[in-house]
N, CA, C and O atoms as CSV, one atom per row, in Angstrom:
chain,resi,resn,atom,element,x,y,z
A,1,UNK,N,N,43.946,-58.109,-45.433
A,1,UNK,CA,C,43.634,-59.364,-44.886
A,1,UNK,C,C,42.148,-59.248,-43.400
A,1,UNK,O,O,41.978,-58.599,-42.368
A,2,UNK,N,N,41.359,-60.381,-44.230
A,2,UNK,CA,C,39.421,-60.002,-44.288
A,2,UNK,C,C,39.415,-61.339,-43.129
A,2,UNK,O,O,39.844,-62.484,-42.985
A,3,UNK,N,N,38.498,-60.147,-42.359
A,3,UNK,CA,C,37.674,-60.977,-41.625
A,3,UNK,C,C,36.404,-61.166,-40.330
A,3,UNK,O,O,36.131,-59.974,-40.187
A,4,UNK,N,N,36.065,-61.441,-39.961
A,4,UNK,CA,C,34.815,-61.235,-38.896
A,4,UNK,C,C,35.171,-61.448,-37.394
A,4,UNK,O,O,35.102,-62.580,-36.916
A,5,UNK,N,N,35.483,-60.565,-36.773
A,5,UNK,CA,C,35.266,-60.491,-35.048
A,5,UNK,C,C,34.475,-61.510,-34.065
A,5,UNK,O,O,33.278,-61.772,-34.177
A,6,UNK,N,N,35.172,-61.932,-33.283
A,6,UNK,CA,C,34.703,-62.297,-32.354
A,6,UNK,C,C,32.638,-61.421,-31.505
A,6,UNK,O,O,31.705,-61.866,-30.837
A,7,UNK,N,N,32.993,-60.131,-32.138
A,7,UNK,CA,C,31.485,-59.606,-31.902
A,7,UNK,C,C,30.678,-59.709,-33.420
A,7,UNK,O,O,29.478,-59.433,-33.407
A,8,UNK,N,N,31.219,-60.044,-34.533
A,8,UNK,CA,C,30.499,-60.625,-36.022
A,8,UNK,C,C,30.809,-59.726,-36.831
A,8,UNK,O,O,30.392,-59.607,-37.983
A,9,UNK,N,N,31.685,-58.933,-36.170
A,9,UNK,CA,C,31.609,-56.855,-37.359
A,9,UNK,C,C,33.367,-57.455,-37.897
A,9,UNK,O,O,34.335,-58.071,-37.451
A,10,UNK,N,N,32.813,-56.648,-39.330
A,10,UNK,CA,C,33.555,-57.835,-40.064
A,10,UNK,C,C,34.593,-56.475,-40.513
A,10,UNK,O,O,34.218,-55.356,-40.863
A,11,UNK,N,N,35.665,-56.860,-40.407
A,11,UNK,CA,C,36.744,-56.357,-40.962
A,11,UNK,C,C,37.448,-56.462,-41.465
A,11,UNK,O,O,37.541,-57.551,-42.031
A,12,UNK,N,N,38.648,-55.331,-41.713
A,12,UNK,CA,C,40.365,-55.748,-42.791
A,12,UNK,C,C,40.771,-54.897,-42.084
A,12,UNK,O,O,40.530,-54.052,-41.222
A,13,UNK,N,N,42.022,-55.743,-43.200
A,13,UNK,CA,C,43.701,-54.789,-42.210
A,13,UNK,C,C,44.393,-54.466,-43.037
A,13,UNK,O,O,43.614,-54.273,-43.970
A,14,UNK,N,N,45.766,-54.169,-43.526
A,14,UNK,CA,C,47.139,-54.561,-43.909
A,14,UNK,C,C,48.721,-54.245,-42.618
A,14,UNK,O,O,48.984,-53.680,-41.556
A,15,UNK,N,N,49.307,-55.026,-43.626
A,15,UNK,CA,C,50.424,-55.144,-42.662
A,15,UNK,C,C,51.996,-55.284,-43.518
A,15,UNK,O,O,52.714,-56.217,-43.880
A,16,UNK,N,N,52.018,-54.471,-43.558
A,16,UNK,CA,C,53.955,-53.923,-44.439
A,16,UNK,C,C,55.218,-55.055,-43.908
A,16,UNK,O,O,55.656,-55.471,-42.835
A,17,UNK,N,N,55.393,-55.184,-44.880
A,17,UNK,CA,C,56.504,-55.547,-44.710
A,17,UNK,C,C,57.773,-54.747,-45.358
A,17,UNK,O,O,57.507,-54.366,-46.498
A,18,UNK,N,N,59.494,-54.286,-44.782
A,18,UNK,CA,C,60.175,-54.064,-46.172
A,18,UNK,C,C,61.775,-54.465,-45.849
A,18,UNK,O,O,62.516,-54.577,-44.872
A,19,UNK,N,N,61.811,-54.572,-46.959
A,19,UNK,CA,C,63.299,-55.231,-46.701
A,19,UNK,C,C,64.941,-53.964,-46.249
A,19,UNK,O,O,65.229,-52.987,-46.941
A,20,UNK,N,N,65.557,-54.310,-45.239
A,20,UNK,CA,C,67.003,-54.021,-45.325
A,20,UNK,C,C,67.844,-53.904,-45.812
A,20,UNK,O,O,68.053,-54.651,-46.768
A,21,UNK,N,N,68.662,-53.067,-45.508
A,21,UNK,CA,C,69.898,-52.905,-46.986
A,21,UNK,C,C,70.990,-54.851,-45.871
A,21,UNK,O,O,71.894,-55.518,-46.373
A,22,UNK,N,N,70.713,-54.948,-45.262
A,22,UNK,CA,C,70.460,-56.914,-44.341
A,22,UNK,C,C,70.312,-57.688,-45.624
A,22,UNK,O,O,71.291,-58.318,-46.024
A,23,UNK,N,N,69.264,-57.706,-46.265
A,23,UNK,CA,C,68.280,-58.347,-47.321
A,23,UNK,C,C,66.931,-58.842,-46.789
A,23,UNK,O,O,66.022,-59.360,-47.437
A,24,UNK,N,N,66.995,-58.522,-45.198
A,24,UNK,CA,C,65.996,-59.377,-44.774
A,24,UNK,C,C,64.634,-58.278,-44.017
A,24,UNK,O,O,64.599,-57.270,-43.311
A,25,UNK,N,N,63.466,-59.375,-44.798
A,25,UNK,CA,C,62.005,-58.244,-44.735
A,25,UNK,C,C,61.591,-58.670,-42.695
A,25,UNK,O,O,61.386,-59.768,-42.176
A,26,UNK,N,N,61.613,-57.434,-42.134
A,26,UNK,CA,C,60.866,-57.270,-41.792
A,26,UNK,C,C,59.400,-56.342,-41.562
A,26,UNK,O,O,58.601,-56.187,-42.486
A,27,UNK,N,N,59.212,-55.820,-40.327
A,27,UNK,CA,C,57.325,-55.708,-40.735
A,27,UNK,C,C,57.916,-54.630,-40.518
A,27,UNK,O,O,58.943,-54.338,-39.906
A,28,UNK,N,N,56.478,-53.549,-41.597
A,28,UNK,CA,C,57.427,-52.053,-41.402
A,28,UNK,C,C,55.932,-51.551,-40.630
A,28,UNK,O,O,56.338,-51.160,-39.535
A,29,UNK,N,N,54.743,-51.403,-40.640
A,29,UNK,CA,C,53.638,-51.117,-40.571
A,29,UNK,C,C,52.131,-51.193,-40.792
A,29,UNK,O,O,51.706,-51.560,-41.887
A,30,UNK,N,N,51.458,-50.923,-39.985
A,30,UNK,CA,C,49.623,-52.346,-39.758
A,30,UNK,C,C,48.378,-51.118,-39.683
A,30,UNK,O,O,48.488,-50.007,-39.164
A,31,UNK,N,N,47.550,-51.521,-40.159
A,31,UNK,CA,C,46.417,-50.641,-40.028
A,31,UNK,C,C,45.155,-51.714,-40.236
A,31,UNK,O,O,45.104,-52.712,-40.955
A,32,UNK,N,N,44.068,-51.093,-39.264
A,32,UNK,CA,C,43.302,-51.851,-39.102
A,32,UNK,C,C,41.624,-51.330,-38.954
A,32,UNK,O,O,41.367,-50.452,-38.130
A,33,UNK,N,N,40.165,-52.127,-40.076
A,33,UNK,CA,C,39.614,-51.336,-39.154
A,33,UNK,C,C,38.087,-51.792,-40.228
A,33,UNK,O,O,37.957,-52.341,-41.322
A,34,UNK,N,N,36.766,-50.993,-38.808
A,34,UNK,CA,C,35.681,-52.147,-39.707
A,34,UNK,C,C,35.699,-51.648,-40.674
A,34,UNK,O,O,36.414,-50.658,-40.833
A,35,UNK,N,N,34.897,-52.162,-41.709
A,35,UNK,CA,C,33.955,-52.680,-43.102
A,35,UNK,C,C,33.026,-51.325,-42.351
A,35,UNK,O,O,32.395,-51.253,-41.296
A,36,UNK,N,N,33.203,-50.680,-43.075
A,36,UNK,CA,C,31.490,-49.789,-42.843
A,36,UNK,C,C,30.040,-49.274,-44.510
A,36,UNK,O,O,30.544,-49.377,-45.629
A,37,UNK,N,N,29.727,-49.179,-44.502
A,37,UNK,CA,C,28.389,-48.631,-45.335
A,37,UNK,C,C,28.790,-47.669,-45.286
A,37,UNK,O,O,29.230,-47.097,-44.289
A,38,UNK,N,N,28.681,-47.087,-46.941
A,38,UNK,CA,C,29.827,-46.021,-48.194
A,38,UNK,C,C,28.342,-45.280,-48.459
A,38,UNK,O,O,27.131,-45.501,-48.463
A,39,UNK,N,N,28.883,-44.717,-48.578
A,39,UNK,CA,C,28.411,-43.408,-49.490
A,39,UNK,C,C,27.938,-43.399,-51.073
A,39,UNK,O,O,27.893,-44.537,-51.541
A,40,UNK,N,N,27.730,-42.795,-51.600
A,40,UNK,CA,C,28.408,-41.589,-53.349
A,40,UNK,C,C,29.625,-40.922,-52.696
A,40,UNK,O,O,30.739,-40.927,-53.220
A,41,UNK,N,N,29.348,-40.362,-51.547
A,41,UNK,CA,C,31.204,-39.632,-51.128
A,41,UNK,C,C,31.629,-40.414,-51.316
A,41,UNK,O,O,31.640,-40.513,-52.543
A,42,UNK,N,N,32.410,-41.785,-50.583
A,42,UNK,CA,C,32.826,-42.562,-50.260
A,42,UNK,C,C,33.661,-42.968,-50.945
A,42,UNK,O,O,33.364,-43.252,-52.105
A,43,UNK,N,N,35.274,-43.178,-50.382
A,43,UNK,CA,C,36.212,-43.669,-51.938
A,43,UNK,C,C,36.270,-44.634,-51.105
A,43,UNK,O,O,36.518,-45.766,-51.521
A,44,UNK,N,N,36.060,-44.397,-49.797
A,44,UNK,CA,C,37.260,-45.824,-49.495
A,44,UNK,C,C,35.307,-46.936,-48.325
A,44,UNK,O,O,34.146,-46.643,-48.039
A,45,UNK,N,N,36.084,-47.902,-48.184
A,45,UNK,CA,C,35.250,-48.905,-46.994
A,45,UNK,C,C,35.377,-48.829,-45.971
A,45,UNK,O,O,34.647,-48.496,-45.037
A,46,UNK,N,N,37.267,-49.438,-46.156
A,46,UNK,CA,C,38.199,-49.133,-45.092
A,46,UNK,C,C,39.221,-49.169,-45.671
A,46,UNK,O,O,39.465,-49.692,-46.758
A,47,UNK,N,N,40.418,-48.172,-44.431
A,47,UNK,CA,C,42.491,-47.229,-45.026
A,47,UNK,C,C,42.860,-47.665,-43.856
A,47,UNK,O,O,42.563,-47.923,-42.689
A,48,UNK,N,N,43.916,-47.623,-44.976
A,48,UNK,CA,C,44.574,-47.457,-43.186
A,48,UNK,C,C,45.568,-46.269,-43.762
A,48,UNK,O,O,45.416,-45.546,-44.747
A,49,UNK,N,N,46.701,-46.328,-42.742
A,49,UNK,CA,C,48.079,-45.903,-43.444
A,49,UNK,C,C,49.556,-45.968,-42.380
A,49,UNK,O,O,49.211,-45.949,-41.199
A,50,UNK,N,N,50.933,-46.033,-42.546
A,50,UNK,CA,C,51.694,-45.896,-42.191
A,50,UNK,C,C,53.233,-45.413,-42.786
A,50,UNK,O,O,53.436,-45.774,-43.945
A,51,UNK,N,N,54.297,-44.670,-42.158
A,51,UNK,CA,C,55.175,-44.178,-42.875
A,51,UNK,C,C,56.509,-45.231,-42.130
A,51,UNK,O,O,56.896,-45.282,-40.962
A,52,UNK,N,N,56.807,-45.725,-42.931
A,52,UNK,CA,C,58.296,-47.194,-43.442
A,52,UNK,C,C,59.233,-46.068,-41.816
A,52,UNK,O,O,59.323,-44.941,-41.329
A,53,UNK,N,N,59.692,-47.512,-41.668
A,53,UNK,CA,C,60.604,-47.030,-40.058
A,53,UNK,C,C,61.789,-46.030,-40.859
A,53,UNK,O,O,62.352,-45.067,-40.339
A,54,UNK,N,N,61.950,-46.426,-41.952
A,54,UNK,CA,C,63.108,-45.298,-42.155
A,54,UNK,C,C,62.946,-44.012,-42.380
A,54,UNK,O,O,63.899,-43.238,-42.467
A,55,UNK,N,N,61.303,-43.545,-42.534
A,55,UNK,CA,C,60.631,-42.417,-42.006
A,55,UNK,C,C,60.757,-41.178,-43.707
A,55,UNK,O,O,60.474,-40.014,-43.989
A,56,UNK,N,N,61.449,-42.587,-44.509
A,56,UNK,CA,C,61.450,-42.164,-46.375
A,56,UNK,C,C,60.352,-42.356,-47.150
A,56,UNK,O,O,60.226,-41.721,-48.197
A,57,UNK,N,N,59.364,-43.310,-46.708
A,57,UNK,CA,C,58.751,-43.898,-47.685
A,57,UNK,C,C,57.476,-43.871,-46.898
A,57,UNK,O,O,57.505,-43.931,-45.669
A,58,UNK,N,N,56.170,-43.768,-47.687
A,58,UNK,CA,C,55.091,-44.314,-46.676
A,58,UNK,C,C,53.741,-45.096,-47.417
A,58,UNK,O,O,53.610,-45.155,-48.640
A,59,UNK,N,N,53.315,-45.353,-46.986
A,59,UNK,CA,C,51.872,-46.657,-47.006
A,59,UNK,C,C,50.819,-45.895,-46.699
A,59,UNK,O,O,50.713,-45.278,-45.639
A,60,UNK,N,N,49.796,-45.905,-47.824
A,60,UNK,CA,C,47.833,-45.020,-47.542
A,60,UNK,C,C,47.314,-46.918,-48.409
A,60,UNK,O,O,48.181,-47.420,-49.125
A,61,UNK,N,N,46.782,-47.230,-48.334
A,61,UNK,CA,C,46.084,-48.155,-48.883
A,61,UNK,C,C,44.074,-48.473,-48.061
A,61,UNK,O,O,43.415,-47.934,-47.172
A,62,UNK,N,N,43.891,-49.421,-48.870
A,62,UNK,CA,C,42.447,-50.326,-47.567
A,62,UNK,C,C,41.277,-50.635,-49.542
A,62,UNK,O,O,41.226,-50.407,-50.751
A,63,UNK,N,N,40.566,-51.367,-48.214
A,63,UNK,CA,C,39.281,-51.005,-49.754
A,63,UNK,C,C,38.625,-50.424,-50.700
A,63,UNK,O,O,37.458,-50.357,-50.315
A,64,UNK,N,N,38.712,-50.047,-51.545
A,64,UNK,CA,C,38.013,-49.313,-51.552
A,64,UNK,C,C,36.226,-49.434,-51.777
A,64,UNK,O,O,35.874,-50.610,-51.871
A,65,UNK,N,N,35.122,-48.458,-51.869
A,65,UNK,CA,C,34.837,-48.434,-52.138
A,65,UNK,C,C,33.183,-48.612,-53.120
A,65,UNK,O,O,31.991,-48.415,-52.883
A,66,UNK,N,N,34.162,-49.180,-54.491
A,66,UNK,CA,C,33.193,-48.890,-55.177
A,66,UNK,C,C,33.618,-50.731,-56.284
A,66,UNK,O,O,34.581,-51.072,-56.970
A,67,UNK,N,N,32.802,-51.157,-56.043
A,67,UNK,CA,C,33.126,-52.420,-56.771
A,67,UNK,C,C,33.026,-51.888,-58.509
A,67,UNK,O,O,32.157,-52.672,-58.890
A,68,UNK,N,N,33.237,-51.400,-59.228
A,68,UNK,CA,C,33.383,-51.475,-60.439
A,68,UNK,C,C,34.746,-50.072,-60.508
A,68,UNK,O,O,34.770,-48.951,-61.014
A,69,UNK,N,N,35.690,-50.860,-59.745
A,69,UNK,CA,C,36.518,-49.327,-59.580
A,69,UNK,C,C,37.432,-49.782,-60.356
A,69,UNK,O,O,37.185,-50.980,-60.216
A,70,UNK,N,N,38.543,-49.737,-61.269
A,70,UNK,CA,C,39.494,-50.804,-61.338
A,70,UNK,C,C,41.257,-50.219,-61.395
A,70,UNK,O,O,42.349,-50.778,-61.494
A,71,UNK,N,N,40.741,-48.697,-61.261
A,71,UNK,CA,C,42.358,-47.912,-60.488
A,71,UNK,C,C,41.569,-46.757,-59.930
A,71,UNK,O,O,40.529,-46.132,-60.137
A,72,UNK,N,N,42.739,-46.805,-59.008
A,72,UNK,CA,C,42.371,-45.995,-57.933
A,72,UNK,C,C,43.526,-44.574,-58.427
A,72,UNK,O,O,44.608,-45.074,-58.737
A,73,UNK,N,N,43.554,-43.116,-58.558
A,73,UNK,CA,C,44.540,-42.640,-58.653
A,73,UNK,C,C,44.326,-41.526,-57.353
A,73,UNK,O,O,43.214,-41.737,-56.869
A,74,UNK,N,N,45.043,-40.397,-56.625
A,74,UNK,CA,C,45.555,-39.654,-55.580
A,74,UNK,C,C,46.004,-39.079,-56.219
A,74,UNK,O,O,46.623,-39.427,-57.225
A,75,UNK,N,N,45.775,-37.778,-55.723
A,75,UNK,CA,C,46.251,-36.689,-56.817
A,75,UNK,C,C,46.106,-35.788,-54.954
A,75,UNK,O,O,45.321,-35.860,-54.009
A,76,UNK,N,N,47.592,-34.886,-55.335
A,76,UNK,CA,C,47.872,-34.351,-54.422
A,76,UNK,C,C,47.432,-32.243,-54.431
A,76,UNK,O,O,48.125,-31.583,-53.658
A,77,UNK,N,N,46.785,-31.771,-54.944
A,77,UNK,CA,C,46.284,-30.369,-56.242
A,77,UNK,C,C,47.094,-29.687,-55.663
A,77,UNK,O,O,47.530,-28.790,-56.385
A,78,UNK,N,N,47.738,-29.718,-54.084
A,78,UNK,CA,C,48.662,-28.418,-53.747
A,78,UNK,C,C,50.520,-28.491,-54.618
A,78,UNK,O,O,51.280,-27.565,-54.902
A,79,UNK,N,N,50.648,-29.745,-54.774
A,79,UNK,CA,C,52.003,-29.884,-56.024
A,79,UNK,C,C,51.842,-30.389,-56.561
A,79,UNK,O,O,52.975,-30.757,-56.872
A,80,UNK,N,N,50.617,-31.377,-57.673
A,80,UNK,CA,C,50.634,-31.653,-59.163
A,80,UNK,C,C,50.390,-33.134,-58.867
A,80,UNK,O,O,49.541,-33.775,-59.486
A,81,UNK,N,N,51.302,-33.765,-57.718
A,81,UNK,CA,C,51.475,-34.697,-57.556
A,81,UNK,C,C,50.580,-36.250,-57.404
A,81,UNK,O,O,49.982,-36.618,-56.394
A,82,UNK,N,N,50.713,-37.113,-58.910
A,82,UNK,CA,C,49.900,-38.562,-58.672
A,82,UNK,C,C,49.769,-39.624,-58.456
A,82,UNK,O,O,50.274,-39.870,-59.551
A,83,UNK,N,N,49.584,-40.479,-58.112
A,83,UNK,CA,C,49.343,-41.663,-58.002
A,83,UNK,C,C,48.754,-42.816,-57.844
A,83,UNK,O,O,48.081,-43.106,-56.854
A,84,UNK,N,N,48.984,-43.613,-58.891
A,84,UNK,CA,C,48.289,-44.594,-60.151
A,84,UNK,C,C,47.969,-45.737,-59.546
A,84,UNK,O,O,49.064,-46.004,-59.050
A,85,UNK,N,N,47.130,-46.765,-59.167
A,85,UNK,CA,C,47.196,-48.244,-58.656
A,85,UNK,C,C,46.417,-48.936,-58.924
A,85,UNK,O,O,45.305,-48.860,-58.402
A,86,UNK,N,N,46.715,-49.816,-59.793
A,86,UNK,CA,C,45.623,-51.157,-60.248
A,86,UNK,C,C,44.539,-50.863,-58.973
A,86,UNK,O,O,44.555,-49.954,-58.144
A,87,UNK,N,N,43.444,-52.165,-59.170
A,87,UNK,CA,C,42.366,-51.960,-57.424
A,87,UNK,C,C,42.224,-53.658,-57.752
A,87,UNK,O,O,41.147,-54.134,-58.111
A,88,UNK,N,N,43.083,-54.235,-57.630
A,88,UNK,CA,C,42.621,-56.050,-56.615
A,88,UNK,C,C,42.297,-56.410,-56.401
A,88,UNK,O,O,43.006,-56.997,-55.583
A,89,UNK,N,N,40.862,-57.032,-56.364
A,89,UNK,CA,C,40.632,-57.819,-55.149
A,89,UNK,C,C,39.429,-56.737,-54.292
A,89,UNK,O,O,38.828,-56.752,-53.218
A,90,UNK,N,N,39.535,-55.723,-55.659
A,90,UNK,CA,C,38.771,-54.360,-54.356
A,90,UNK,C,C,39.888,-53.955,-53.601
A,90,UNK,O,O,39.553,-53.922,-52.417
A,91,UNK,N,N,41.533,-53.503,-53.816
A,91,UNK,CA,C,42.245,-53.307,-52.737
A,91,UNK,C,C,42.944,-52.370,-53.842
A,91,UNK,O,O,43.242,-52.546,-55.023
A,92,UNK,N,N,43.052,-51.491,-53.104
A,92,UNK,CA,C,44.883,-49.783,-54.492
A,92,UNK,C,C,45.592,-49.959,-52.822
A,92,UNK,O,O,45.123,-50.126,-51.696
A,93,UNK,N,N,47.215,-49.788,-53.517
A,93,UNK,CA,C,47.659,-49.739,-51.788
A,93,UNK,C,C,48.399,-48.342,-52.865
A,93,UNK,O,O,48.059,-48.325,-54.047
A,94,UNK,N,N,49.397,-47.236,-52.336
A,94,UNK,CA,C,49.600,-46.831,-52.695
A,94,UNK,C,C,51.983,-46.616,-51.630
A,94,UNK,O,O,52.019,-46.417,-50.416
A,95,UNK,N,N,52.383,-46.647,-51.865
A,95,UNK,CA,C,53.819,-46.842,-51.438
A,95,UNK,C,C,54.127,-45.181,-51.538
A,95,UNK,O,O,53.071,-44.554,-51.620
A,96,UNK,N,N,54.996,-44.566,-51.546
A,96,UNK,CA,C,55.798,-43.695,-52.258
A,96,UNK,C,C,56.960,-42.691,-51.259
A,96,UNK,O,O,57.163,-42.974,-50.079
A,97,UNK,N,N,57.417,-41.905,-51.720
A,97,UNK,CA,C,58.623,-41.798,-51.055
A,97,UNK,C,C,58.357,-40.483,-50.226
A,97,UNK,O,O,57.491,-39.841,-50.820
A,98,UNK,N,N,58.639,-40.041,-49.442
A,98,UNK,CA,C,57.850,-39.043,-48.463
A,98,UNK,C,C,56.489,-38.675,-48.265
A,98,UNK,O,O,55.972,-39.643,-47.707
A,99,UNK,N,N,55.547,-37.685,-48.447
A,99,UNK,CA,C,54.612,-37.811,-46.965
A,99,UNK,C,C,53.418,-37.205,-48.499
A,99,UNK,O,O,53.982,-36.792,-49.513
A,100,UNK,N,N,52.278,-37.231,-48.460
A,100,UNK,CA,C,51.523,-36.970,-49.150
A,100,UNK,C,C,50.710,-35.503,-49.128
A,100,UNK,O,O,50.844,-35.106,-47.970
A,101,UNK,N,N,50.067,-34.693,-49.746
A,101,UNK,CA,C,49.391,-34.121,-48.913
A,101,UNK,C,C,48.440,-34.327,-48.449
A,101,UNK,O,O,47.696,-35.208,-48.880
A,102,UNK,N,N,48.042,-33.292,-47.016
A,102,UNK,CA,C,46.839,-33.518,-46.912
A,102,UNK,C,C,45.805,-33.684,-46.342
A,102,UNK,O,O,45.324,-34.283,-45.381
A,103,UNK,N,N,45.358,-32.518,-47.747
A,103,UNK,CA,C,44.315,-32.320,-47.689
A,103,UNK,C,C,44.466,-33.551,-49.859
A,103,UNK,O,O,43.758,-33.182,-50.796
A,104,UNK,N,N,45.210,-34.474,-49.978
A,104,UNK,CA,C,44.792,-34.845,-50.464
A,104,UNK,C,C,43.333,-35.242,-51.555
A,104,UNK,O,O,42.267,-35.002,-50.989
A,105,UNK,N,N,43.212,-35.737,-52.835
A,105,UNK,CA,C,42.043,-36.716,-52.749
A,105,UNK,C,C,42.404,-37.653,-53.860
A,105,UNK,O,O,43.379,-37.759,-54.604
A,106,UNK,N,N,40.837,-38.543,-53.652
A,106,UNK,CA,C,41.238,-40.155,-54.290
A,106,UNK,C,C,40.285,-39.771,-55.128
A,106,UNK,O,O,39.529,-38.800,-55.137
A,107,UNK,N,N,40.526,-41.220,-56.246
A,107,UNK,CA,C,39.932,-40.727,-57.761
A,107,UNK,C,C,39.641,-41.993,-58.015
A,107,UNK,O,O,40.601,-42.476,-58.615
A,108,UNK,N,N,38.312,-43.226,-57.772
A,108,UNK,CA,C,38.332,-44.465,-58.841
A,108,UNK,C,C,37.434,-44.130,-59.745
A,108,UNK,O,O,36.442,-43.402,-59.751
A,109,UNK,N,N,38.225,-45.114,-60.862
A,109,UNK,CA,C,38.085,-45.354,-62.344
A,109,UNK,C,C,37.936,-45.931,-63.814
A,109,UNK,O,O,38.230,-46.047,-65.004
A,110,UNK,N,N,37.222,-46.186,-62.673
A,110,UNK,CA,C,36.231,-47.831,-64.212
A,110,UNK,C,C,37.325,-48.361,-64.898
A,110,UNK,O,O,38.296,-47.823,-64.366
A,111,UNK,N,N,37.867,-49.382,-66.097
A,111,UNK,CA,C,38.726,-49.912,-66.682
A,111,UNK,C,C,38.713,-49.493,-67.906
A,111,UNK,O,O,39.328,-50.008,-68.840
A,112,UNK,N,N,37.483,-47.823,-67.979
A,112,UNK,CA,C,37.678,-47.540,-69.427
A,112,UNK,C,C,38.447,-46.196,-68.855
A,112,UNK,O,O,38.235,-45.230,-69.589
A,113,UNK,N,N,39.209,-45.931,-67.828
A,113,UNK,CA,C,39.502,-45.064,-66.974
A,113,UNK,C,C,38.123,-43.537,-66.701
A,113,UNK,O,O,38.243,-42.346,-66.413
A,114,UNK,N,N,37.085,-44.329,-66.952
A,114,UNK,CA,C,36.184,-42.376,-66.662
A,114,UNK,C,C,35.923,-43.186,-65.085
A,114,UNK,O,O,35.618,-44.344,-64.801
A,115,UNK,N,N,36.257,-41.744,-64.107
A,115,UNK,CA,C,35.958,-41.055,-62.490
A,115,UNK,C,C,34.357,-41.977,-62.264
A,115,UNK,O,O,33.347,-41.739,-62.927
A,116,UNK,N,N,34.445,-42.891,-61.327
A,116,UNK,CA,C,33.246,-43.505,-60.947
A,116,UNK,C,C,32.433,-42.643,-59.456
A,116,UNK,O,O,31.291,-42.220,-59.277
A,117,UNK,N,N,33.783,-42.670,-58.522
A,117,UNK,CA,C,33.518,-41.452,-57.140
A,117,UNK,C,C,34.743,-40.704,-56.854
A,117,UNK,O,O,35.791,-41.349,-56.828
A,118,UNK,N,N,34.775,-39.479,-56.642
A,118,UNK,CA,C,35.976,-39.465,-56.079
A,118,UNK,C,C,35.798,-38.566,-53.898
A,118,UNK,O,O,34.865,-38.234,-53.167
A,119,UNK,N,N,36.934,-38.578,-53.829
A,119,UNK,CA,C,36.297,-37.875,-52.501
A,119,UNK,C,C,37.835,-38.309,-52.177
A,119,UNK,O,O,38.695,-39.075,-52.611
A,120,UNK,N,N,37.575,-36.967,-50.744
A,120,UNK,CA,C,38.674,-37.705,-50.114
A,120,UNK,C,C,39.671,-38.295,-49.697
A,120,UNK,O,O,39.221,-38.876,-48.709
A,121,UNK,N,N,41.556,-38.749,-49.826
A,121,UNK,CA,C,41.813,-39.391,-50.011
A,121,UNK,C,C,42.486,-40.260,-48.127
A,121,UNK,O,O,42.664,-41.380,-47.650
A,122,UNK,N,N,42.608,-38.911,-47.748
A,122,UNK,CA,C,42.263,-39.872,-46.045
A,122,UNK,C,C,41.853,-39.173,-45.289
A,122,UNK,O,O,42.546,-38.534,-44.497
A,123,UNK,N,N,39.972,-39.123,-45.410
A,123,UNK,CA,C,38.633,-39.305,-44.675
A,123,UNK,C,C,38.772,-40.631,-44.239
A,123,UNK,O,O,39.014,-41.525,-45.051
A,124,UNK,N,N,38.653,-40.833,-43.125
A,124,UNK,CA,C,38.661,-41.381,-42.231
A,124,UNK,C,C,37.660,-42.090,-41.746
A,124,UNK,O,O,37.023,-41.178,-41.219
A,125,UNK,N,N,36.955,-43.207,-41.503
A,125,UNK,CA,C,35.524,-44.047,-41.687
A,125,UNK,C,C,35.324,-44.246,-41.367
A,125,UNK,O,O,34.270,-44.847,-41.577
């Protein structure tokens, strides 16, 4: 979701849903942040994440910092694990089993696959 709060600050948020064994979808997490100006070192304009209620999966996502990005790639250099997601409407979202490296990085790639930005996956805006 994207909105302007009562004080005029632009905000972006994510709400997660998880389908349980009984087939019912229930809320599983959320994040909210203020939109901020980005520099060339930033990969997120605003982002957040959470672990699922089952503690078996995690989510990281948000609004990317470069409008030319077509793909976001998360890379855990410690394990070699890589996750890709198409950037849609300026948003990338990674849903994965277990944990992802604390010092992971993210690359933003344009539609031809050329990197346009690289930075820490978990940098707080």
